[in-house]
VOBA-1610 file (N, C-alpha, C; in pm, whole numbers, padded with zeros to 5 digits, always signed):
BEGIN
Unk-00462-20093+03689Unk-00486-19927+03641Unk-00661-19950+03630Unk-00721-20105+03634Unk-00861-20068+03628Unk-00901-20009+03769Unk-00852-20129+03869Unk-00890-20066+04004Unk-00900-19946+04042Unk-00813-19897+04034Unk-00721-19742+04058Unk-00826-19658+04020Unk-00859-19656+03859Unk-00966-19574+03816Unk-01060-19596+03818Unk-01158-19729+03868Unk-01277-19797+03978Unk-01299-19723+04037Unk-01217-19644+04180Unk-01199-19639+04301Unk-01206-19486+04290Unk-01132-19419+04199Unk-01111-19320+04214Unk-01155-19191+04079Unk-01298-19270+03993Unk-01339-19247+03874Unk-01353-19079+03909Unk-01397-19041+04026Unk-01507-18950+03988Unk-01354-18794+03963Unk-01255-18775+04080Unk-01135-18658+04051Unk-01048-18712+04102Unk-00948-18613+04024Unk-00832-18609+04088Unk-00763-18614+04213Unk-00850-18548+04300Unk-00837-18492+04463Unk-00877-18547+04540Unk-00923-18728+04502Unk-00996-18837+04566Unk-00861-18917+04585Unk-00796-18909+04502Unk-00661-18993+04551Unk-00586-18977+04664Unk-00479-19033+04708Unk-00376-19035+04836Unk-00300-18997+04807Unk-00204-18998+04889Unk-00051-18945+04801Unk+00005-19088+04759Unk-00039-19183+04844Unk-00006-19323+04753Unk+00004-19342+04642Unk-00142-19352+04611Unk-00209-19383+04502Unk-00176-19228+04398Unk-00151-19132+04417Unk-00123-19042+04318Unk+00023-19125+04235Unk+00070-19102+04333Unk+00232-19177+04269Unk+00220-19325+04224Unk+00128-19419+04237Unk+00106-19534+04208Unk-00007-19529+04032Unk-00039-19422+04059Unk-00112-19373+03935Unk+00011-19330+03787Unk+00053-19234+03870Unk+00200-19189+03744Unk+00273-19294+03726Unk+00294-19376+03820Unk+00375-19499+03756Unk+00299-19634+03660Unk+00203-19610+03715Unk+00107-19720+03630Unk+00031-19668+03475Unk+00049-19512+03467Unk+00017-19461+03370Unk+00154-19483+03243Unk+00259-19416+03274Unk+00387-19478+03194Unk+00384-19572+03167Unk+00370-19726+03241Unk+00386-19812+03238Unk+00248-19885+03111Unk+00140-19816+03126Unk+00063-19826+03014Unk+00082-19793+02896Unk+00108-19657+02908Unk+00091-19570+02768Unk+00225-19662+02681Unk+00289-19716+02757Unk+00460-19780+02723Unk+00405-19905+02691Unk+00293-20016+02737Unk+00221-20108+02660Unk+00194-20065+02560Unk+00115-19967+02526Unk+00027-19956+02441Unk+00095-19950+02281Unk+00176-19854+02324Unk+00287-19813+02204Unk+00343-19946+02148Unk+00433-20047+02279Unk+00478-20187+02214Unk+00384-20301+02157Unk+00272-20335+02182Unk+00148-20336+02144Unk+00099-20306+02012Unk+00084-20199+01965Unk+00081-20118+01827Unk+00188-20162+01741Unk+00354-20130+01768Unk+00441-20130+01683Unk+00429-20299+01645Unk+00442-20337+01739Unk+00445-20524+01750Unk+00283-20600+01674Unk+00183-20449+01623Unk+00070-20547+01559Unk+00048-20676+01615Unk-00005-20624+01782Unk-00056-20751+01874Unk-00210-20678+01802Unk-00344-20796+01882Unk-00451-20827+01808Unk-00544-20720+01873Unk-00632-20642+01702Unk-00726-20542+01773Unk-00757-20535+01871Unk-00850-20624+01954Unk-00883-20601+02077Unk-00862-20593+02169Unk-00666-20676+02194Unk-00613-20596+02286Unk-00567-20412+02272Unk-00603-20430+02162Unk-00513-20233+02194Unk-00577-20172+02201Unk-00758-20180+02139Unk-00898-20112+02127Unk-00914-20103+02293Unk-00870-20243+02376Unk-00884-20203+02513Unk-00764-20084+02560Unk-00683-20120+02551Unk-00561-20047+02564Unk-00588-19900+02606Unk-00585-19860+02459Unk-00665-19715+02409Unk-00741-19681+02473Unk-00903-19728+02522Unk-00969-19712+02622Unk-00921-19656+02769Unk-00883-19796+02815Unk-00779-19742+02907Unk-00708-19654+02937Unk-00641-19601+02852Unk-00537-19482+02824Unk-00596-19365+02811Unk-00711-19368+02795Unk-00768-19247+02744Unk-00829-19224+02921Unk-00897-19308+02944Unk-00961-19311+03106Unk-00866-19222+03227Unk-00772-19264+03205Unk-00612-19278+03271Unk-00574-19129+03229Unk-00536-19097+03117Unk-00552-18950+03094Unk-00655-18812+03149Unk-00779-18865+03137Unk-00836-18768+03169Unk-00851-18785+03293Unk-00778-18832+03420Unk-00741-18852+03505Unk-00636-18782+03533Unk-00531-18790+03472Unk-00406-18772+03523Unk-00386-18586+03471Unk-00462-18589+03352Unk-00405-18428+03324Unk-00526-18351+03311Unk-00665-18377+03392Unk-00746-18300+03431Unk-00733-18227+03552Unk-00787-18076+03522Unk-00795-17989+03696Unk-00936-18002+03713Unk-00925-18005+03884Unk-01074-18050+03904Unk-01082-17896+03896Unk-00994-17770+03949Unk-01041-17663+03946Unk-01087-17564+03846Unk-01046-17677+03716Unk-01081-17596+03576Unk-01187-17622+03517Unk-01342-17583+03601Unk-01436-17588+03515Unk-01446-17501+03457Unk-01593-17504+03405Unk-01647-17383+03269Unk-01628-17242+03342Unk-01652-17241+03460Unk-01681-17111+03536Unk-01527-17046+03568Unk-01441-17172+03587Unk-01335-17129+03641Unk-01244-17082+03514Unk-01256-17145+03396Unk-01145-17096+03298Unk-01203-16950+03298Unk-01306-16906+03279Unk-01385-16788+03226Unk-01298-16702+03381Unk-01345-16753+03524Unk-01238-16638+03586Unk-01072-16679+03548Unk-01000-16735+03511Unk-00902-16685+03532Unk-00792-16622+03389Unk-00958-16631+03289Unk-00910-16548+03178Unk-00886-16388+03228Unk-01036-16374+03295Unk-01009-16241+03350Unk-00956-16202+03431Unk-00932-16295+03521Unk-00803-16261+03627Unk-00670-16279+03596Unk-00645-16330+03519Unk-00502-16321+03478Unk-00491-16369+03334Unk-00560-16413+03210Unk-00527-16398+03079Unk-00548-16299+03045Unk-00664-16195+03013Unk-00681-16104+02917Unk-00585-15970+03029Unk-00585-15942+03140Unk-00511-15835+03184Unk-00355-15862+03140Unk-00274-15950+03109Unk-00170-16008+03115Unk-00137-15978+02938Unk-00223-16006+02880Unk-00212-15972+02719Unk-00221-15842+02700Unk-00319-15773+02780Unk-00330-15606+02770Unk-00195-15512+02776Unk-00152-15586+02923Unk+00021-15557+02984Unk+00134-15561+02829Unk+00105-15719+02802Unk+00213-15716+02684Unk+00204-15649+02583Unk+00053-15616+02536Unk+00014-15479+02411Unk+00042-15379+02427Unk+00112-15305+02536Unk+00093-15166+02624Unk+00146-15099+02478Unk+00273-15144+02429Unk+00314-15024+02253Unk+00217-15045+02172Unk+00161-15166+02132Unk+00057-15113+02013Unk-00067-15046+02055Unk-00091-15044+02195Unk-00241-14978+02285Unk-00194-14871+02261Unk-00033-14848+02291Unk-00070-14662+02332Unk-00030-14598+02218Unk+00011-14698+02101Unk-00028-14619+01981Unk-00137-14561+01945Unk-00223-14633+01945Unk-00353-14630+01916Unk-00403-14506+01975Unk-00408-14531+02164Unk-00445-14440+02222Unk-00384-14270+02180Unk-00260-14278+02167Unk-00204-14154+02066Unk-00237-14065+01953Unk-00269-14154+01871Unk-00317-14166+01759Unk-00497-14110+01753Unk-00557-14151+01864Unk-00661-14119+01867Unk-00674-14001+02000Unk-00603-13945+02034Unk-00598-13798+02089Unk-00542-13744+01980Unk-00414-13726+01926Unk-00364-13638+01830Unk-00508-13613+01723Unk-00556-13722+01692Unk-00636-13683+01606Unk-00744-13587+01612Unk-00817-13644+01788Unk-00896-13569+01810Unk-00872-13397+01874Unk-00789-13405+01917Unk-00710-13294+01903Unk-00682-13205+01726Unk-00662-13232+01668Unk-00636-13126+01545Unk-00807-13139+01507Unk-00840-13238+01500Unk-01010-13199+01465Unk-01051-13110+01586Unk-01034-13081+01695Unk-01123-12970+01799Unk-01002-12812+01715Unk-00909-12837+01692Unk-00855-12715+01645Unk-00917-12664+01522Unk-00894-12766+01425Unk-00987-12738+01260Unk-01108-12690+01315Unk-01213-12777+01323Unk-01313-12741+01387Unk-01373-12594+01395Unk-01292-12565+01519Unk-01317-12499+01651Unk-01281-12383+01548Unk-01186-12371+01461Unk-01162-12228+01394Unk-01240-12206+01265Unk-01319-12268+01224Unk-01376-12294+01147Unk-01499-12433+01130Unk-01604-12407+01182Unk-01734-12510+01201Unk-01746-12539+01079Unk-01778-12512+00950Unk-01798-12528+00842Unk-01731-12669+00774Unk-01606-12695+00896Unk-01497-12779+00823Unk-01556-12938+00906Unk-01658-12915+00980Unk-01739-13035+00998Unk-01831-13127+00917Unk-01841-13036+00817Unk-01924-13126+00688Unk-01811-13215+00610Unk-01691-13177+00613Unk-01588-13207+00496Unk-01479-13341+00652Unk-01519-13322+00764Unk-01440-13403+00881Unk-01550-13535+00917Unk-01675-13509+00951Unk-01726-13590+01039Unk-01825-13683+00936Unk-01864-13788+00959Unk-01999-13854+00890Unk-02120-13717+00882Unk-02191-13800+00780Unk-02302-13652+00798Unk-02435-13724+00905Unk-02404-13843+00896Unk-02521-13868+00992Unk-02547-13834+01121Unk-02401-13775+01209Unk-02361-13744+01319Unk-02376-13644+01322Unk-02360-13515+01231Unk-02367-13361+01256Unk-02521-13333+01290Unk-02525-13243+01370Unk-02655-13204+01394Unk-02641-13035+01342Unk-02789-13026+01263Unk-02777-12900+01176Unk-02781-12784+01246Unk-02798-12787+01409Unk-02783-12683+01485Unk-02845-12723+01618Unk-02754-12700+01693Unk-02738-12799+01851Unk-02830-12697+01945Unk-02914-12688+01951Unk-02994-12654+02038Unk-02957-12715+02241Unk-02986-12822+02219Unk-02978-12881+02352Unk-02824-13006+02400Unk-02865-12986+02512Unk-02706-13062+02548Unk-02720-13220+02489Unk-02560-13263+02457Unk-02606-13412+02419Unk-02648-13533+02514Unk-02694-13510+02671Unk-02697-13583+02687Unk-02880-13544+02692Unk-02961-13477+02686Unk-03101-13454+02664Unk-03091-13497+02541Unk-03014-13499+02424Unk-03021-13546+02266Unk-02944-13699+02304Unk-02913-13770+02349Unk-02840-13869+02369Unk-02950-13941+02415Unk-03032-13903+02508Unk-03092-14020+02652Unk-03233-13973+02615Unk-03277-13944+02522Unk-03459-13863+02525Unk-03543-13955+02558Unk-03517-14144+02620Unk-03627-14244+02620Unk-03634-14280+02722Unk-03742-14344+02739Unk-03824-14372+02887Unk-03688-14496+02921Unk-03706-14481+03079Unk-03665-14613+03141Unk-03734-14687+03124Unk-03838-14748+03029Unk-03878-14876+02965Unk-03777-14916+02907Unk-03694-14794+02813Unk-03646-14876+02704Unk-03474-14895+02732Unk-03405-14850+02841Unk-03303-14891+02863Unk-03245-14965+02765Unk-03279-15113+02824Unk-03255-15231+02770Unk-03228-15273+02650Unk-03359-15227+02526Unk-03293-15224+02415Unk-03185-15107+02371Unk-03203-15027+02416Unk-03088-14880+02411Unk-02963-14977+02411Unk-02942-15033+02535Unk-02838-15062+02600Unk-02738-15193+02489Unk-02860-15275+02489Unk-02825-15395+02325Unk-02844-15343+02188Unk-02872-15236+02188Unk-02823-15160+02070Unk-02692-15045+02090Unk-02643-15006+02161Unk-02544-14980+02176Unk-02458-15056+02141Unk-02431-15174+02217Unk-02328-15279+02256Unk-02295-15362+02103Unk-02396-15373+02034Unk-02391-15396+01918Unk-02308-15342+01839Unk-02336-15234+01876Unk-02295-15122+01752Unk-02135-15033+01787Unk-02092-15100+01914Unk-01972-15085+01961Unk-01909-15232+01968Unk-02003-15338+01941Unk-01921-15418+01939Unk-01862-15451+01750Unk-01949-15352+01659Unk-01901-15386+01514Unk-01817-15338+01489Unk-01836-15191+01592Unk-01622-15071+01574Unk-01509-15195+01586Unk-01520-15186+01680Unk-01426-15309+01736Unk-01364-15418+01674Unk-01488-15505+01631Unk-01450-15563+01555Unk-01377-15549+01382Unk-01426-15461+01352Unk-01364-15397+01203Unk-01240-15350+01244Unk-01175-15306+01372Unk-01066-15256+01411Unk-01005-15367+01434Unk-01044-15472+01509Unk-00967-15640+01485Unk-00929-15654+01372Unk-01065-15701+01328Unk-01042-15745+01181Unk-00955-15673+01069Unk-00907-15546+01080Unk-00827-15481+00988Unk-00734-15499+01024Unk-00670-15577+01079Unk-00516-15633+01064Unk-00497-15677+00989Unk-00594-15765+00927Unk-00538-15845+00813Unk-00536-15723+00689Unk-00596-15641+00655Unk-00558-15565+00572Unk-00423-15418+00568Unk-00316-15532+00677Unk-00179-15474+00707Unk-00184-15391+00784Unk-00324-15344+00832Unk-00321-15224+00950Unk-00411-15118+00878Unk-00436-15113+00770Unk-00487-14996+00726Unk-00607-14967+00748Unk-00706-15052+00771Unk-00885-15034+00814Unk-00896-14992+00950Unk-00741-15052+01007Unk-00751-15043+01140Unk-00718-14932+01204Unk-00551-14867+01099Unk-00547-14698+01186Unk-00688-14634+01138Unk-00712-14666+01020Unk-00884-14572+00945Unk-00953-14524+01023Unk-00990-14661+01121Unk-01101-14599+01212Unk-01027-14521+01338Unk-00920-14587+01408Unk-00865-14515+01489Unk-00878-14388+01472Unk-00826-14326+01334Unk-00823-14219+01327Unk-00938-14144+01302Unk-01059-14180+01274Unk-01189-14159+01226Unk-01269-14147+01359Unk-01216-14252+01447Unk-01324-14204+01567Unk-01211-14140+01653Unk-01138-14068+01687Unk-01034-13970+01661Unk-01113-13846+01659Unk-01127-13811+01505Unk-01153-13703+01460Unk-01318-13689+01517Unk-01437-13802+01506Unk-01519-13779+01569Unk-01530-13715+01691Unk-01430-13799+01784Unk-01471-13686+01936Unk-01456-13550+01960Unk-01333-13548+01875Unk-01277-13362+01871Unk-01407-13248+01800Unk-01434-13380+01699Unk-01518-13278+01656Unk-01646-13245+01680Unk-01765-13322+01762Unk-01859-13331+01858Unk-01836-13283+01986Unk-01670-13269+01989Unk-01643-13233+02191Unk-01674-13105+02125Unk-01563-13006+02022Unk-01584-12852+02007Unk-01711-12782+01962Unk-01805-12887+01863Unk-01939-12827+01833Unk-02055-12778+01921Unk-02026-12900+02069Unk-02108-12861+02145Unk-02088-12789+02228Unk-01897-12736+02289Unk-01848-12627+02308Unk-01926-12496+02296Unk-01881-12534+02134Unk-01938-12348+02061Unk-02072-12344+02110Unk-02150-12381+02128Unk-02285-12472+02138Unk-02345-12435+02292Unk-02254-12460+02367Unk-02231-12388+02521Unk-02257-12528+02566Unk-02206-12638+02577Unk-02245-12723+02620Unk-02153-12822+02654Unk-02027-12767+02636Unk-01909-12859+02696Unk-01888-12905+02782Unk-01957-12882+02917Unk-01891-12955+03014Unk-02020-13074+03023Unk-02095-13043+02964Unk-02213-13170+02935Unk-02214-13307+02876Unk-02092-13218+02785Unk-02050-13374+02652Unk-01953-13436+02710Unk-01858-13362+02827Unk-01739-13425+02860Unk-01847-13535+02977Unk-01953-13480+03054Unk-02033-13519+03200Unk-02107-13622+03102Unk-02158-13593+03001Unk-02241-13689+02869Unk-02102-13839+02917Unk-02068-13849+02823Unk-01962-13914+02780Unk-01890-14000+02870Unk-01853-13946+02994Unk-01778-13973+03072Unk-01802-14139+03174Unk-01894-14144+03215Unk-01965-14297+03280Unk-01875-14392+03231Unk-01936-14467+03113Unk-01952-14491+02978Unk-01804-14484+02901Unk-01745-14371+02843Unk-01666-14395+02777Unk-01522-14388+02777Unk-01500-14425+02946Unk-01306-14450+02970Unk-01344-14607+02948Unk-01415-14666+02950Unk-01409-14809+02916Unk-01405-14829+02793Unk-01535-14738+02723Unk-01586-14781+02570Unk-01448-14778+02484Unk-01408-14622+02489Unk-01275-14558+02434Unk-01162-14682+02426Unk-01095-14739+02585Unk-01021-14841+02591Unk-01017-14939+02497Unk-01133-14976+02533Unk-01200-15126+02447Unk-01152-15129+02344Unk-01195-14983+02233Unk-01169-14939+02091Unk-01022-14941+02077Unk-00907-14914+02135Unk-00835-14906+02151Unk-00674-15060+02182Unk-00716-15134+02240Unk-00745-15258+02313Unk-00759-15375+02134Unk-00906-15320+02104Unk-00909-15401+01967Unk-00868-15364+01885Unk-00792-15215+01859Unk-00734-15167+01740Unk-00635-15245+01754Unk-00543-15259+01918Unk-00421-15315+01884Unk-00380-15428+01836Unk-00531-15508+01858Unk-00489-15661+01821Unk-00524-15628+01713Unk-00571-15571+01625Unk-00563-15562+01474Unk-00409-15549+01431Unk-00332-15427+01485Unk-00232-15403+01460Unk-00100-15541+01444Unk-00158-15601+01590Unk-00079-15705+01606Unk-00076-15865+01500Unk-00164-15838+01503Unk-00203-15929+01350Unk-00145-15895+01212Unk-00147-15768+01189Unk-00074-15678+01070Unk+00057-15695+01125Unk+00101-15666+01233Unk+00237-15710+01254Unk+00308-15816+01221Unk+00256-15985+01245Unk+00250-16095+01230Unk+00289-16078+01032Unk+00213-16052+00995Unk+00233-15999+00837Unk+00345-15965+00836Unk+00344-15862+00843Unk+00472-15773+00775Unk+00576-15802+00836Unk+00621-15836+00986Unk+00766-15833+01034Unk+00736-15983+01120Unk+00741-16091+01046Unk+00713-16211+01141Unk+00874-16256+01175Unk+00963-16168+01159Unk+01116-16198+01224Unk+01182-16356+01144Unk+01249-16430+01232Unk+01274-16501+01212Unk+01180-16671+01177Unk+01057-16673+01256Unk+00951-16720+01237Unk+00910-16746+01063Unk+00841-16871+01028Unk+00736-16820+00906Unk+00617-16772+00934Unk+00569-16723+00874Unk+00453-16572+00805Unk+00359-16639+00916Unk+00321-16759+00836Unk+00190-16833+00886Unk+00228-16920+01042Unk+00338-16881+01117Unk+00335-16944+01210Unk+00331-16801+01353Unk+00368-16682+01287Unk+00360-16554+01335Unk+00255-16553+01342Unk+00170-16576+01243Unk+00007-16515+01218Unk-00033-16591+01298Unk-00017-16707+01319Unk-00094-16785+01418Unk-00087-16754+01612Unk+00067-16705+01616Unk+00086-16692+01703Unk+00040-16564+01754Unk+00051-16473+01686Unk-00036-16319+01692Unk-00200-16358+01673Unk-00263-16442+01604Unk-00407-16424+01616Unk-00457-16491+01736Unk-00366-16593+01846Unk-00375-16649+01947Unk-00401-16541+02054Unk-00300-16442+02070Unk-00283-16268+02125Unk-00380-16207+02098Unk-00437-16184+01993Unk-00573-16128+01917Unk-00663-16151+01956Unk-00682-16264+01956Unk-00826-16364+01968Unk-00855-16296+02163Unk-00766-16354+02221Unk-00729-16281+02353Unk-00787-16148+02391Unk-00696-16062+02342Unk-00748-15946+02357Unk-00924-15936+02303Unk-00957-15969+02186Unk-01079-15950+02125Unk-01138-15967+02258Unk-01175-16154+02266Unk-01225-16147+02329Unk-01281-16054+02486Unk-01125-16045+02599Unk-01195-15922+02641Unk-01259-15798+02616Unk-01232-15759+02492Unk-01293-15634+02461Unk-01417-15656+02450Unk-01478-15732+02455Unk-01612-15814+02388Unk-01684-15784+02518Unk-01641-15820+02657Unk-01716-15813+02776Unk-01697-15626+02856Unk-01562-15566+02783Unk-01523-15443+02840Unk-01693-15360+02768Unk-01696-15415+02621Unk-01820-15335+02542Unk-01942-15321+02651Unk-01977-15450+02670Unk-02096-15541+02721Unk-02079-15417+02879Unk-02009-15439+02940Unk-01972-15292+03073Unk-02058-15195+03011Unk-01966-15083+02931Unk-01964-14984+02885Unk-02116-14978+02817Unk-02176-15091+02757Unk-02305-15049+02671Unk-02362-15068+02804Unk-02367-15135+02880Unk-02473-15137+03034Unk-02492-15010+03102Unk-02358-14943+03125Unk-02374-14824+03176Unk-02417-14714+03106Unk-02416-14716+02967Unk-02453-14620+02882Unk-02614-14644+02933Unk-02679-14776+02874Unk-02757-14776+02845Unk-02856-14749+03012Unk-02855-14776+03072Unk-02930-14794+03220Unk-02800-14659+03349Unk-02711-14630+03324Unk-02663-14531+03433Unk-02607-14385+03349Unk-02595-14346+03241Unk-02556-14261+03197Unk-02638-14169+03152Unk-02801-14212+03129Unk-02950-14147+03074Unk-02981-14069+03207Unk-02933-14124+03352Unk-02980-14057+03503Unk-02953-13927+03498Unk-02987-13816+03575Unk-03019-13710+03569Unk-02920-13651+03702Unk-02812-13705+03669Unk-02697-13680+03821Unk-02644-13549+03740Unk-02611-13461+03825Unk-02536-13316+03821Unk-02397-13398+03700Unk-02364-13269+03636Unk-02191-13328+03511Unk-02069-13348+03642Unk-02111-13337+03792Unk-01995-13303+03841Unk-01972-13475+03882Unk-02131-13469+03930Unk-02127-13684+03945Unk-02105-13734+03854Unk-02131-13676+03719Unk-02118-13803+03586Unk-01974-13815+03555Unk-01889-13717+03618Unk-01790-13694+03558Unk-01686-13801+03649Unk-01728-13770+03830Unk-01661-13845+03921Unk-01710-13973+03871Unk-01775-14028+03836Unk-01814-14167+03809Unk-01758-14223+03659Unk-01704-14160+03564Unk-01592-14181+03510Unk-01447-14201+03556Unk-01420-14091+03622Unk-01284-14072+03706Unk-01276-14242+03756Unk-01360-14272+03842Unk-01374-14375+03908Unk-01321-14514+03806Unk-01475-14538+03712Unk-01413-14639+03639Unk-01310-14646+03590Unk-01243-14496+03562Unk-01080-14502+03473Unk-00989-14562+03590Unk-01045-14531+03722Unk-00958-14600+03811Unk-00918-14739+03873Unk-01059-14783+03824Unk-01080-14939+03843Unk-01032-15025+03735Unk-01016-14955+03615Unk-00997-14994+03528Unk-00811-15001+03503Unk-00807-14875+03534Unk-00653-14931+03576Unk-00580-14986+03634Unk-00624-15018+03826Unk-00563-15115+03857Unk-00615-15242+03818Unk-00746-15241+03753Unk-00747-15389+03703Unk-00684-15417+03631Unk-00605-15352+03494Unk-00521-15414+03442Unk-00395-15373+03435Unk-00358-15301+03601Unk-00201-15281+03625Unk-00175-15389+03726Unk-00285-15448+03798Unk-00276-15554+03955Unk-00279-15713+03881Unk-00373-15719+03825Unk-00494-15865+03786Unk-00339-15936+03694Unk-00294-16053+03734Unk-00273-16142+03648Unk-00107-16157+03666Unk-00091-16104+03806Unk+00056-16078+03836Unk+00103-16169+03910Unk+00193-16248+03895Unk+00253-16387+03953Unk+00275-16348+04091Unk+00229-16392+04210Unk+00252-16356+04343Unk+00386-16381+04375Unk+00467-16302+04458Unk+00595-16356+04484Unk+00591-16436+04573Unk+00726-16564+04564Unk+00731-16643+04650Unk+00761-16626+04809Unk+00675-16656+04919Unk+00692-16661+05031Unk+00853-16641+05088Unk+00918-16540+05161Unk+01024-16533+05197Unk+01073-16655+05332Unk+01159-16747+05339Unk+01180-16813+05438Unk+01319-16808+05464Unk+01328-16801+05568Unk+01459-16835+05664Unk+01515-16917+05751Unk+01667-16939+05679Unk+01694-17077+05718Unk+01754-17041+05859Unk+01682-17175+05939Unk+01750-17120+06052Unk+01863-17198+06151Unk+01883-17266+06043Unk+02057-17302+06082Unk+02122-17229+06032Unk+02121-17091+06015Unk+02257-17018+05951Unk+02242-16943+06091
//
């Protein structure tokens, strides 16, 4: 084993077919010898030597050359994250439905009586009198400030997503509250700008980044509901085991959401402020939505095995 490791210390791919078979045989024999030596209390020097040799062999046997840091990141975004989103489609759809329902309800209530905005919307986002479009209101900064604004936007969105995610530990109460309030704010602001004559610009302003941003919030909230579900409905598992499994799933969704919000914040800081026509901005939003749908629908799916034909038949 010493000679084999010395000849092929760099990586598994440098081994020949014969050496791979030899490595497997010697590794099994080595681990057996180590267990025997430990069980029969052989000398500490021998046991330490076998431990070191086994560790070196283990690093070669179980190391995958292509699994570098970048390849792990690539595998996460190409396979792990989209597959987990598909697995969590039920809580994601539930959060999306609650967002849409609360947005429609807020639109109808405030549309019937604009004064209700004072009761339904946070004080900080209610304009006293809408005299210009959302695009002019939100992006009244110079291009030199785009980097700072993008960082501010990303920070705020990540904070909201983190609250929706962590709200799962409150049995989902905080998570559902954030989902509902986000929907109310969306519908309430939409109707206020529409009544002021800036309805088309409102949707055109949030379209380029909003499709990704709103979807990310729904996924973060779904991760919170997954955590809450493990606490409330562990099934046949112990609650601690169910929570550990749910935590891993929620962690995957949370990490992916962070990346999505970085993309959305970058678009909002650098692309959304550009003076394109409303139709162009809406088209950008549609394209981002199509790209995102294709990503979550197609990425990470196992490829079917190639069809083979038995020529002897």
